[in-house]
Wavefront OBJ file of the C-alpha trace (Angstrom):
o trace
v 25.435 30.999 105.310
v 26.019 34.879 104.813
v 23.770 36.517 102.327
v 23.364 39.933 100.495
v 19.774 41.189 100.087
v 19.255 43.724 97.126
v 16.378 46.304 97.819
v 15.487 47.513 94.379
v 13.307 50.743 93.893
v 10.592 48.419 92.392
v 9.907 44.909 92.962
v 10.543 42.362 95.495
v 14.011 42.105 97.115
v 16.652 39.765 95.577
v 18.601 37.318 97.655
v 22.400 36.416 96.960
v 24.573 33.759 98.787
v 27.936 34.913 99.665
v 29.747 31.392 99.896
v 32.790 31.849 97.868
v 36.256 33.093 99.010
v 35.622 35.918 96.457
v 32.199 37.295 95.559
v 32.057 39.968 92.862
v 29.751 42.803 92.646
v 29.060 44.965 89.619
v 26.832 45.804 86.526
v 28.570 43.125 84.398
v 26.879 39.840 84.006
v 29.787 37.698 84.996
v 29.534 39.036 88.483
v 28.346 37.183 91.366
v 25.832 39.933 92.498
v 24.892 41.620 89.168
v 23.176 45.032 89.807
v 21.477 47.356 87.320
v 21.401 50.618 89.014
v 22.632 54.146 88.602
v 26.308 54.462 89.715
v 27.211 50.991 89.554
v 30.504 50.251 87.546
v 31.119 47.040 85.433
v 33.293 45.671 88.304
v 32.408 47.655 91.192
v 33.616 45.930 94.519
v 34.184 42.565 95.955
v 33.644 40.591 99.254
v 36.651 38.522 100.171
v 36.505 35.891 102.968
v 39.754 35.415 104.460
v 38.699 32.616 106.937
v 37.581 34.680 109.555
v 36.116 38.139 108.269
v 34.196 39.131 105.232
v 36.093 42.309 103.708
v 34.307 44.697 101.222
v 36.766 46.295 99.071
v 36.740 48.552 96.123
v 37.603 47.295 92.482
v 36.889 50.464 90.438
v 38.406 53.436 92.222
v 35.849 55.861 90.503
v 33.017 53.986 91.925
v 31.427 54.819 95.163
v 30.909 52.562 98.154
v 29.128 53.391 101.443
v 28.591 51.254 104.460
v 25.795 52.490 106.912
v 26.085 55.809 105.161
v 29.804 56.355 105.388
v 32.134 56.316 102.346
v 34.432 53.500 102.454
v 37.105 51.824 100.217
v 37.677 48.946 102.182
v 35.864 47.618 105.404
v 34.903 44.623 107.389
v 31.464 43.623 107.235
v 29.299 42.744 110.243
v 25.747 41.273 110.665
v 22.964 43.823 109.573
v 25.306 46.291 107.632
v 23.686 48.398 104.935
v 25.577 48.848 101.750
v 25.177 51.557 99.064
v 26.795 50.329 95.843
v 26.326 53.318 93.317
v 22.660 53.870 93.759
v 21.920 50.009 94.680
v 20.939 49.406 98.352
v 21.769 46.107 99.925
v 21.806 44.466 103.293
v 24.428 42.011 104.645
v 23.493 39.089 107.028
v 25.642 36.393 108.460
v 22.872 34.046 108.324
v 20.995 32.386 105.422
v 17.476 33.341 104.706
v 15.105 30.520 103.466
v 13.460 33.192 100.768
v 14.395 32.416 97.203
v 15.377 35.169 94.659
v 12.435 36.420 92.558
v 13.090 37.704 89.180
v 11.063 40.458 87.302
v 10.179 40.105 83.715
v 12.948 42.663 82.474
v 15.681 40.628 84.370
v 16.319 38.136 81.610
v 19.730 39.185 80.832
v 21.005 38.749 84.449
v 22.858 35.675 85.430
v 20.679 32.793 87.041
v 20.206 33.163 90.752
v 21.849 30.527 92.815
v 19.477 28.786 95.118
v 20.225 28.934 98.708
v 21.527 25.563 100.160
v 19.890 24.771 103.620
v 23.122 22.943 104.524
v 24.999 26.297 104.202
v 27.815 24.498 102.058
v 26.777 26.089 98.844
v 28.153 23.072 96.906
v 24.824 22.036 95.615
v 23.838 25.325 93.897
v 27.090 25.426 91.887
v 27.172 21.835 90.923
v 23.369 22.037 89.983
v 24.209 25.055 87.769
v 26.875 23.219 86.082
v 24.708 20.403 85.483
v 22.056 22.459 84.065
v 24.650 24.400 81.852
v 25.799 21.227 80.461
v 22.173 19.868 79.684
v 21.548 23.127 77.916
v 24.769 22.819 75.822
v 23.870 19.207 74.883
v 20.593 20.570 73.407
v 22.610 23.269 71.458
v 24.756 20.438 69.951
v 21.757 18.698 68.568
v 20.207 21.794 67.097
v 23.288 23.945 65.827
v 25.434 22.754 63.138
v 27.705 25.731 62.816
v 30.975 25.064 64.731
v 31.477 28.600 65.413
v 28.254 29.140 66.900
v 28.609 26.090 69.100
v 32.091 27.226 70.268
v 30.840 30.717 71.276
v 27.640 29.349 73.058
v 29.811 27.179 75.059
v 32.233 29.924 76.025
v 29.204 32.129 77.262
v 27.983 29.253 79.394
v 31.649 28.802 80.892
v 31.953 32.454 81.494
v 28.526 32.766 83.220
v 29.445 29.688 85.343
v 32.951 30.738 86.422
v 32.242 34.538 86.709
v 34.983 35.038 84.517
v 35.477 38.231 82.456
v 36.610 36.432 79.257
v 37.100 33.062 77.737
v 39.015 31.757 74.581
v 39.357 28.618 72.760
v 43.015 28.173 71.557
v 44.343 25.800 69.088
v 47.810 24.777 68.246
v 48.432 25.687 64.635
v 48.465 22.473 62.281
v 46.689 20.438 65.016
v 43.690 20.142 62.463
v 45.595 18.517 59.737
v 45.446 14.975 60.734
v 48.988 14.339 59.430
v 50.239 12.679 62.354
v 53.546 14.353 61.915
v 55.441 14.936 65.263
v 56.838 18.602 65.736
v 60.514 19.008 65.014
v 62.641 19.107 67.956
v 62.953 22.636 69.265
v 60.281 24.024 67.212
v 57.801 26.174 69.094
v 54.119 25.544 68.621
v 52.176 28.561 67.211
v 48.889 29.299 68.951
v 45.772 30.372 67.209
v 42.531 31.740 69.021
v 39.665 29.807 67.476
v 36.996 31.463 69.390
v 36.642 34.458 72.090
v 33.953 35.846 74.160
v 33.636 38.464 76.911
v 31.216 38.806 79.693
v 28.930 40.678 77.407
v 28.703 37.664 75.032
v 30.759 39.641 72.401
v 33.805 38.642 70.608
v 37.343 40.121 71.776
v 38.917 42.129 68.954
v 42.531 41.818 70.445
v 42.215 38.255 71.435
v 45.947 37.618 71.446
v 46.616 40.508 73.718
v 44.333 39.102 76.366
v 45.699 35.665 76.994
v 48.802 34.555 79.007
v 50.893 32.687 76.423
v 53.071 31.196 79.079
v 50.105 29.518 81.058
v 48.492 28.039 77.872
v 51.719 26.465 76.768
v 52.140 25.133 80.345
v 48.743 23.588 79.986
v 49.461 22.242 76.321
v 52.938 20.774 77.331
v 51.576 19.262 80.459
v 48.049 18.127 79.491
v 46.715 18.985 82.595
v 44.087 21.722 83.568
v 45.538 24.497 85.791
v 44.275 27.402 88.209
v 46.192 30.487 88.774
v 44.769 32.342 91.719
v 46.925 35.709 91.351
v 48.973 35.330 88.280
v 51.307 38.507 89.141
v 52.260 37.011 92.631
v 52.631 33.328 91.229
v 56.092 32.025 91.516
v 56.032 30.137 88.212
v 54.117 32.826 85.947
v 54.879 36.007 87.932
v 57.867 36.964 85.920
v 56.120 36.120 82.617
v 56.167 39.013 80.116
v 52.352 38.247 79.079
v 51.633 38.310 82.778
v 53.179 41.354 83.740
v 51.887 43.284 80.729
v 48.331 42.336 81.303
v 48.452 42.461 84.947
v 46.406 39.115 85.330
v 44.708 38.010 88.328
v 42.467 34.826 88.248
v 43.117 32.293 85.246
v 41.930 28.923 84.767
v 42.964 26.839 81.660
v 42.035 23.137 80.633
v 43.704 21.084 77.791
v 41.851 20.044 74.476
v 42.785 16.683 73.672
v 41.711 14.867 70.289
v 42.808 11.076 69.748
v 45.552 11.396 72.601
v 47.116 14.433 71.317
v 46.662 17.993 72.957
v 45.391 20.261 70.253
v 44.793 23.483 72.227
v 43.369 24.791 75.546
v 40.160 26.392 76.792
v 41.181 29.464 78.717
v 39.022 31.953 81.027
v 40.257 34.701 83.282
v 39.241 37.730 85.280
v 41.821 40.460 85.616
v 39.842 42.299 88.424
v 39.525 39.616 91.001
v 42.077 37.491 92.741
v 41.384 33.945 93.745
v 38.175 33.894 92.048
v 38.061 30.120 90.653
v 37.834 27.028 92.772
v 38.585 23.383 92.176
v 35.069 22.326 91.347
v 35.213 25.152 88.654
v 38.140 23.682 87.073
v 36.595 20.301 87.058
v 33.663 21.746 85.244
v 35.927 23.564 82.736
v 37.648 20.392 82.027
v 34.185 18.772 81.102
v 33.459 21.609 78.606
v 36.973 21.383 77.364
v 36.199 17.584 76.429
v 33.049 18.756 74.913
v 34.886 21.259 72.835
v 37.445 18.698 71.761
v 34.689 16.405 70.308
v 33.226 19.385 68.332
v 36.666 20.277 67.028
v 37.589 16.797 66.240
v 34.290 15.993 64.283
v 34.676 19.468 62.373
v 38.400 18.692 61.607
v 37.471 15.161 60.388
v 34.558 16.604 58.288
v 36.695 19.342 56.746
v 39.467 16.643 56.066
v 36.668 14.669 54.293
v 35.440 17.633 52.414
v 39.116 18.315 51.235
v 39.678 14.788 50.306
v 36.251 14.661 48.227
v 37.274 17.878 46.612
v 40.717 16.556 45.621
v 39.062 13.196 44.444
v 36.627 15.258 42.274
v 39.658 16.992 40.775
v 41.485 13.906 40.122
v 38.488 12.075 38.645
v 38.126 15.165 36.360
v 41.376 14.534 34.742
v 41.339 10.888 35.105
v 37.892 9.846 34.109
v 37.103 8.879 30.507
v 33.335 8.607 30.324
v 32.438 6.168 33.110
v 35.938 4.609 33.338
v 38.502 5.955 35.768
v 42.230 5.420 35.051
v 45.537 7.630 34.157
v 48.095 4.763 34.411
v 50.001 3.995 31.229
v 48.093 0.861 30.328
v 44.671 2.700 30.506
v 45.730 5.558 28.741
v 46.745 3.141 25.737
v 43.286 1.874 26.089
v 41.545 5.316 25.978
v 43.810 6.170 23.018
v 42.642 3.013 21.012
v 39.075 3.394 22.222
v 38.947 6.926 20.578
v 39.919 5.813 17.386
v 37.989 2.588 17.058
v 34.577 4.128 18.477
v 33.964 6.241 15.504
v 33.983 3.300 13.057
v 32.222 0.107 12.670
v 34.941 -2.388 12.774
v 34.772 -5.271 15.269
v 36.637 -5.048 18.654
v 37.777 -7.733 20.841
v 38.351 -6.661 24.564
v 40.497 -8.998 26.714
v 41.738 -8.738 30.212
v 41.385 -10.687 33.504
v 37.930 -11.257 35.005
v 36.495 -8.205 36.734
v 38.725 -5.670 34.887
v 35.549 -3.559 33.520
v 35.338 -5.104 29.942
v 31.589 -4.214 29.679
v 32.408 -0.652 30.834
v 34.729 -0.318 27.836
v 31.994 -1.853 25.442
v 29.555 0.597 26.612
v 32.023 3.697 26.148
v 32.810 2.340 22.673
v 28.819 2.256 21.848
v 28.359 5.718 23.726
v 30.944 7.330 21.427
v 30.099 5.564 18.264
v 27.512 6.855 15.391
v 25.188 4.163 16.794
v 24.939 5.835 20.172
v 21.045 6.576 19.619
v 20.675 2.804 18.903
v 20.252 -0.144 21.342
v 23.119 -1.665 23.340
v 22.480 -5.234 23.802
v 24.444 -7.557 25.844
v 24.728 -11.250 25.996
v 26.658 -13.490 28.393
v 27.697 -16.594 26.400
v 28.727 -18.496 29.401
v 25.623 -17.897 31.437
v 23.068 -19.487 28.974
v 22.622 -23.283 28.508
v 23.945 -24.563 25.253
v 20.383 -25.777 24.122
v 19.153 -22.217 24.535
v 21.907 -20.003 23.297
v 21.095 -20.110 19.488
v 17.603 -19.051 20.421
v 19.012 -16.377 22.483
v 21.177 -15.201 19.584
v 18.946 -15.557 16.645
v 15.490 -15.920 18.000
v 12.960 -18.549 17.165
v 9.560 -19.216 15.509
v 6.513 -20.578 17.209
v 6.813 -24.368 17.610
v 10.387 -24.402 16.940
v 10.906 -26.570 20.065
v 9.075 -27.544 23.106
v 8.229 -24.616 25.126
v 8.267 -22.289 21.982
v 4.653 -21.037 22.261
v 5.288 -17.875 20.436
v 7.959 -16.211 17.952
v 10.527 -14.190 19.578
v 13.410 -12.292 18.071
v 17.026 -12.984 19.321
v 19.617 -10.536 20.282
v 20.884 -9.975 17.096
v 17.490 -8.529 15.751
v 16.991 -6.488 19.054
v 20.464 -4.897 18.442
v 19.491 -3.971 15.137
v 21.014 -0.300 14.284
v 22.979 -0.566 17.685
v 25.709 -2.473 19.140
v 25.671 -6.234 20.471
v 28.180 -6.894 23.101
v 29.131 -10.896 23.265
v 30.490 -11.326 26.758
v 32.540 -14.453 27.469
v 32.638 -15.147 23.872
v 35.340 -17.935 24.724
v 32.678 -19.783 26.299
v 30.458 -20.107 23.011
v 30.117 -23.893 21.802
v 31.901 -24.837 18.452
v 28.728 -25.674 16.608
v 27.508 -21.990 17.496
v 30.806 -20.525 16.454
v 30.099 -21.449 12.815
v 26.787 -19.897 12.905
v 27.891 -16.785 14.525
v 30.769 -16.397 11.915
v 28.303 -16.646 9.107
v 26.012 -14.024 10.659
v 29.108 -11.687 11.128
v 30.121 -12.182 7.512
v 26.680 -11.921 5.629
v 24.878 -9.766 8.371
v 21.936 -12.272 8.099
v 20.516 -14.216 10.661
v 17.968 -17.265 10.736
v 15.659 -17.738 13.551
v 15.558 -21.323 15.083
v 12.910 -23.272 13.118
v 12.649 -20.652 10.170
v 14.363 -20.755 6.754
v 13.704 -17.039 6.143
v 16.696 -14.847 6.566
v 16.609 -11.633 8.247
v 19.133 -8.846 7.717
v 20.624 -6.940 10.763
v 22.508 -3.935 10.882
v 24.847 -4.141 13.968
v 28.322 -3.650 15.379
v 30.026 -6.589 17.409
v 32.107 -6.014 20.408
v 33.150 -9.234 21.996
v 35.011 -9.738 25.537
v 36.716 -12.773 27.196
v 39.141 -13.552 29.893
v 40.419 -16.561 28.203
v 43.571 -16.769 26.035
v 41.755 -17.526 22.710
v 45.157 -18.312 20.941
v 45.520 -20.937 23.401
v 41.837 -22.092 22.999
v 42.635 -22.279 19.114
v 45.630 -24.489 19.687
v 43.454 -26.939 21.897
v 40.596 -26.611 19.002
v 38.213 -24.967 21.557
v 37.948 -21.826 19.453
v 37.794 -21.214 15.774
v 40.573 -19.319 14.281
v 38.630 -17.765 11.479
v 36.021 -16.447 14.041
v 38.979 -15.152 16.166
v 40.352 -13.132 13.217
v 36.844 -11.742 12.624
v 36.245 -10.687 15.902
v 39.774 -9.309 16.801
v 40.062 -6.664 14.211
v 41.292 -4.483 16.865
v 42.097 -5.869 20.282
v 41.879 -3.807 23.471
v 43.704 -5.322 26.492
v 42.651 -4.227 29.976
v 45.508 -4.230 32.624
v 44.693 -5.939 35.998
v 44.046 -3.786 38.800
v 47.411 -4.763 40.597
v 49.371 -3.166 37.804
v 47.378 0.294 37.626
v 49.243 2.018 40.396
v 47.470 5.126 41.882
v 44.326 4.291 39.890
v 43.616 1.652 42.447
v 42.977 4.141 45.253
v 41.199 6.708 43.251
v 38.710 3.699 42.080
v 38.500 2.742 45.636
v 37.573 6.281 46.644
v 35.022 6.680 43.986
v 33.370 3.432 44.737
v 33.081 4.128 48.240
v 31.357 7.532 47.670
v 28.934 5.937 45.424
v 27.926 3.027 47.618
v 27.928 5.105 51.058
v 24.979 7.048 49.594
v 23.220 4.183 48.187
v 23.502 2.053 51.422
v 23.087 5.035 53.777
v 26.585 4.056 55.558
v 28.248 6.397 58.128
v 31.345 5.433 56.555
v 33.360 8.581 54.921
v 36.524 7.313 53.920
v 39.718 4.889 54.317
v 42.010 4.826 57.178
v 45.832 5.313 56.180
v 46.505 1.792 57.019
v 43.348 0.635 54.809
v 44.797 2.572 51.831
v 48.125 0.986 52.348
v 46.690 -2.480 52.397
v 44.625 -1.851 49.050
v 47.847 -1.033 47.377
v 49.599 -4.231 48.632
v 46.804 -6.733 47.929
v 47.085 -8.604 44.500
v 43.108 -8.172 43.668
v 42.811 -11.516 41.722
v 39.079 -10.590 41.058
v 40.233 -6.952 39.980
v 37.690 -4.119 40.177
v 34.854 -6.458 40.624
v 36.383 -7.888 43.800
v 37.192 -4.520 45.111
v 33.653 -3.349 44.653
v 32.144 -6.211 46.606
v 34.684 -5.758 49.567
v 33.685 -2.148 49.780
v 30.116 -2.794 49.753
v 30.443 -5.398 52.442
v 32.520 -3.030 54.514
v 29.949 -0.338 54.039
v 27.143 -2.483 55.443
v 29.021 -3.870 58.464
v 31.185 -1.068 59.500
v 30.124 1.382 62.262
v 33.052 3.691 62.173
v 33.644 6.756 59.891
v 36.726 5.183 58.485
v 37.354 1.855 56.998
v 40.309 -0.092 58.307
v 42.119 -3.180 56.567
v 40.156 -5.668 58.842
v 36.914 -4.051 57.424
v 38.034 -4.937 53.936
v 39.368 -8.432 54.699
v 42.913 -7.241 54.159
v 44.748 -8.247 57.459
v 48.544 -9.194 57.424
v 47.641 -12.514 55.628
v 46.289 -10.848 52.636
v 49.390 -9.026 51.867
v 51.616 -10.043 48.628
v 54.225 -12.555 49.232
v 57.604 -11.054 49.015
v 59.700 -12.635 46.155
v 63.466 -12.866 45.792
v 64.538 -10.074 43.555
v 65.773 -12.445 40.509
v 62.306 -14.156 40.756
v 60.473 -10.757 40.733
v 62.664 -9.410 37.976
v 61.747 -12.412 35.843
v 57.985 -12.277 36.468
v 58.279 -8.451 35.404
v 60.101 -9.402 32.348
v 57.537 -12.001 31.331
v 54.662 -9.680 31.877
v 56.227 -7.009 29.937
v 57.125 -9.384 26.850
v 53.580 -10.475 26.888
v 52.181 -7.132 26.984
v 54.271 -6.001 23.969
v 53.499 -9.066 22.204
v 49.830 -8.323 22.705
v 50.321 -4.835 21.387
v 51.627 -6.155 18.138
v 48.795 -8.608 17.780
v 51.049 -11.678 18.340
v 53.848 -10.682 15.719
v 56.847 -12.198 17.419
v 59.326 -10.772 15.042
v 58.165 -7.312 15.450
v 58.109 -7.935 19.201
v 61.821 -8.897 19.329
v 62.656 -6.077 17.047
v 60.774 -3.549 19.593
v 62.334 -5.033 22.551
v 66.017 -5.258 21.115
v 66.289 -8.884 21.748
v 66.706 -12.116 19.697
v 63.474 -13.755 18.679
v 64.370 -16.947 20.440
v 63.945 -14.948 23.695
v 60.309 -14.324 22.929
v 59.843 -17.996 22.451
v 61.486 -18.782 25.533
v 59.084 -16.774 27.425
v 56.360 -18.287 25.765
v 57.530 -21.800 26.361
v 57.792 -20.732 30.077
v 54.212 -19.552 30.320
v 52.557 -22.245 32.560
v 49.251 -20.206 33.225
v 48.579 -17.960 30.182
v 47.387 -14.484 30.604
v 44.642 -12.924 28.896
v 47.028 -11.436 26.668
v 48.763 -13.166 23.444
v 50.789 -15.773 25.057
v 52.413 -19.412 24.696
v 51.230 -21.600 22.066
v 50.017 -19.150 19.289
v 49.038 -20.403 15.983
v 51.503 -19.886 13.201
v 51.971 -16.063 12.835
v 51.510 -15.026 9.162
v 53.928 -12.096 9.730
v 56.872 -14.411 11.025
v 59.366 -15.476 8.306
l 1 2 3 4 5 6 7 8 9 10 11 12 13 14 15 16 17 18 19 20 21 22 23 24 25 26 27 28 29 30 31 32 33 34 35 36 37 38 39 40 41 42 43 44 45 46 47 48 49 50 51 52 53 54 55 56 57 58 59 60 61 62 63 64 65 66 67 68 69 70 71 72 73 74 75 76 77 78 79 80 81 82 83 84 85 86 87 88 89 90 91 92 93 94 95 96 97 98 99 100 101 102 103 104 105 106 107 108 109 110 111 112 113 114 115 116 117 118 119 120 121 122 123 124 125 126 127 128 129 130 131 132 133 134 135 136 137 138 139 140 141 142 143 144 145 146 147 148 149 150 151 152 153 154 155 156 157 158 159 160 161 162 163 164 165 166 167 168 169 170 171 172 173 174 175 176 177 178 179 180 181 182 183 184 185 186 187 188 189 190 191 192 193 194 195 196 197 198 199 200 201 202 203 204 205 206 207 208 209 210 211 212 213 214 215 216 217 218 219 220 221 222 223 224 225 226 227 228 229 230 231 232 233 234 235 236 237 238 239 240 241 242 243 244 245 246 247 248 249 250 251 252 253 254 255 256 257 258 259 260 261 262 263 264 265 266 267 268 269 270 271 272 273 274 275 276 277 278 279 280 281 282 283 284 285 286 287 288 289 290 291 292 293 294 295 296 297 298 299 300 301 302 303 304 305 306 307 308 309 310 311 312 313 314 315 316 317 318 319 320 321 322 323 324 325 326 327 328 329 330 331 332 333 334 335 336 337 338 339 340 341 342 343 344 345 346 347 348 349 350 351 352 353 354 355 356 357 358 359 360 361 362 363 364 365 366 367 368 369 370 371 372 373 374 375 376 377 378 379 380 381 382 383 384 385 386 387 388 389 390 391 392 393 394 395 396 397 398 399 400 401 402 403 404 405 406 407 408 409 410 411 412 413 414 415 416 417 418 419 420 421 422 423 424 425 426 427 428 429 430 431 432 433 434 435 436 437 438 439 440 441 442 443 444 445 446 447 448 449 450 451 452 453 454 455 456 457 458 459 460 461 462 463 464 465 466 467 468 469 470 471 472 473 474 475 476 477 478 479 480 481 482 483 484 485 486 487 488 489 490 491 492 493 494 495 496 497 498 499 500 501 502 503 504 505 506 507 508 509 510 511 512 513 514 515 516 517 518 519 520 521 522 523 524 525 526 527 528 529 530 531 532 533 534 535 536 537 538 539 540 541 542 543 544 545 546 547 548 549 550 551 552 553 554 555 556 557 558 559 560 561 562 563 564 565 566 567 568 569 570 571 572 573 574 575 576 577 578 579 580 581 582 583 584 585 586 587 588 589 590 591 592 593 594 595 596 597 598 599 600 601 602 603 604 605 606 607 608 609 610 611 612 613 614 615 616 617 618 619 620 621 622 623 624 625 626 627 628 629 630 631 632 633 634 635 636 637 638 639 640
């Protein structure tokens, strides 16, 4: 294999392999033979192998070349020729030397020397250099977080490996929006330079004016990498305006692909040298292009998630009421009532399906009340055995029953000067309903086993998912206690009726629990959001919260799918005939208005502009009462 040996003024000689069709010589770092000597131009000369002879020819017309002390512009090289490139002296040999290039301490800016391959093929050296650069770049991926720095470092590596003058990373405008929308027919894609570098590792000021638009578009359209050995003479691109204007020579371009879509291209070129690039270098460029695609895809996804998070925070700012999220008409009515009753001491009954967030509403009432500095005490009336619930509510004295080894206050005493939240009040046994009613009326309680009264200063907020009017009709709940608790009723709409609130709540829950559970998940896929909206959510927000927690623990992807949330095709709502859907909507709406009117059927009929008998018809047809005021109401004192 032919070689060039450089004899510097000081230090040991440096050996270069001449194994390519075109070997470039000059001061610039991208040259195959980079010389730091007086009189050496950036791109001084090149050695072209035509299959038989090695021809030395000038690139820079001002630069000087001498072969065996005779000035030449172009000449055939023979074994033993002595070359003078500017002030640099070199020797040409047709045979490989087994010595390796040595580097001086001040030679760090020069490109790495190519090891001389004993087989004379030269393939080992270029492949090894490529592997080393890929390994080096992978380390940069780990240590660098800035996308621009990574892309520029990658372009520097590619330019050094290919001996190009310049490199560019080009994106199709709008390719990073993840919209999934296809381009309109006949609409030309606009190209944007994302990063640019030259052989000096500097950015290129006029990046757009150094690229062949036609070559890039060909690669983006075909999705295939491309080498152009001599752009001006090329039959496909030779007549292109950009090629003619820039007098391009060697160009190499590889597509950037993300999720099966071409989003841009990696482009390198050398305007001074023809036939510079080889097929192996194109394969290497394609590998770096795939690395760049991954970097950009992750950066785009991260930017999209950041934008989505900022949008969510903006939406939450407008739609958050304390710790409660909502902006649908039903929730706005809840907030309106809550603001008015919070400042008073009247009792509030919160109704709604299970999992709608009744305790959150109770806490918000307490937080906005004059009792906010006092305790907020919760008792679940359905979770305590009947034999113990009286002691839990009112306390007991020592020896009052077996196991009462010491006196203990009840929830009423603990909640003094604060708020007592009676959750699942519909589960309270009838015998205790009498004692609770007395405590509410007189604000006095008696501990179990004691006859001494204790005064308490508390506010009562109760909640239930039962239809208490139906329970009254079935003699399971006292009517007088119902009216004592239900001074103001706040009904929480089910999640399925809250429209866009559902998606906002889901995103807020995901953000909250992804951090707590250290999950890699960053958001929902479009299909998952669509499935969230279609599902009926019988367990409401509690069910949604549990599904998201489970998905965050089990999912290894960055976006949750419908399957992660157990929302496959079988989970979608059944499509009802139009008449049945219309009937169901009318029934729900009548019940909602009836609830707003506190069960006054006459006023409800007047508000809806219908005959009162229509209201009775809907109540009679109600087979499964909702948590609002429904069929079987006791005699309405407002009705005639």
